[in-house]
Structure formats: structure tokens, C-alpha cells
N, C-alpha and C positions, 0 to 999 in steps of 0.2 A: 690380914693376918694368915690366914690359911695359906694363901699363895707363898706368902714369907717362909711358911714352915715346909711347905712342900719343895720350894726353891733350895732350902737349906739341907734337906734330906737328898735330893739330886746332886748339888754340888760335893756333898760329901762321898756319895756313891761314885761321882766322877772321879773324884780327887783318888780314891780307893783303887779305882780299876786302874789309872794311870801309874799309881805308886807299884801296883802289882805288875806292871808291864802290859796290862790288856788294854792296849789304846783303842781298839776296835769296841769294846764295851765302854770305855771313857768317851768317845765319839758319839755312841748312843745317848749317853746321861747327858751329855754338853747339849744335843740337839732337844732332849725331853726339856731341858731347863729353858731353852729358847722357846719351846712351844708353851711354857707356862705362861709367859706375857712379856710386854715390852720393857718392863722395869728390869728384866734379867737379860736382856739382848747384848749389851756389852760384855758381861761376863761369859755368857754363853759363846759367843764370837771368839773371843779370846780363847776359851777353852777348847773350841773347836779346831781353831788354829794350831794350838799345841798338839792335839790329836792328831790332826793331819800331817803336822810336821814330824810327830814321832812315827808315823806311818808311811814316811816319804812321799805323801801327796802334797807336792809342793805347790801346782796350781790351786789347790783347793784351801791350802793354808795362806797363799797369798790373798784368795778371795775373801777369806773371812777377816784378814787383817785389815784389807781395805775398806769391808763393809763396818768392822769396828772404828776405823779411822774416821769413816763419814759419820758415824752414829754418835760417838763419843771421843773425840779427838784427844782428849785430855785424860782418858781412862787409865787408871794406875799402871797396870802390866803393861799397857799396849806398847810404850816405847821401846823397851828391852825385847818385847816378843817381835816387834816390827823388825828390829835388827837382825835377830837370829833368824827369822823367816827368809828375809831378803838376802842373808849371808848364805844360807843353806841352798836356796833356791838358784842362786846364781853360780853355786859350784858346779852344778849339774850341767 
């Protein structure tokens, strides 16, 4: 229960940072979520991919998407995110 509450606070902070355009802070929050434990890895990896994509760190975004795909291939936001990351990464 404590991990779930901590995770929710971290997710809220990560989303707030991303909404405010502070993608470096969002990246740190998503990493913090990943560090909470394996139950949160898929969400954290998708968040990391989003943050890296916003920061134009395409290799890191691809790595996060690949890791999430290996971990949870049917994770909700993954399909759309994978298309966005691949599209942006190949435009460079």
C-alpha cells in the first residue's frame, strides 16, 4: 500500500512537470517511479520514453520503448508511444 501511494505521488509530480514543460524534471520523476519497484516499471519506462522524446533524446526514447515492449508488450499507452518515438527518431 505504501509503495502504491508513493508511486501515485511520483506519477502526479512527473505529469505536472511534463505539463509545465519541464521535461528534465519529468525524467527524474519517472526514474524515481522506476526505482520504487518492478510493479511500476512499465509506466516508468513509458514516462521515460515520453520525457526523452520531448528532450529530443531519441536513442534513449527508443531504448525505453524497447524495454517496455520486452517487459509488457500490451501495456496501454505503449502502442501509440512506440509509433511516435519511431516516427520522430527516423525523421532525424
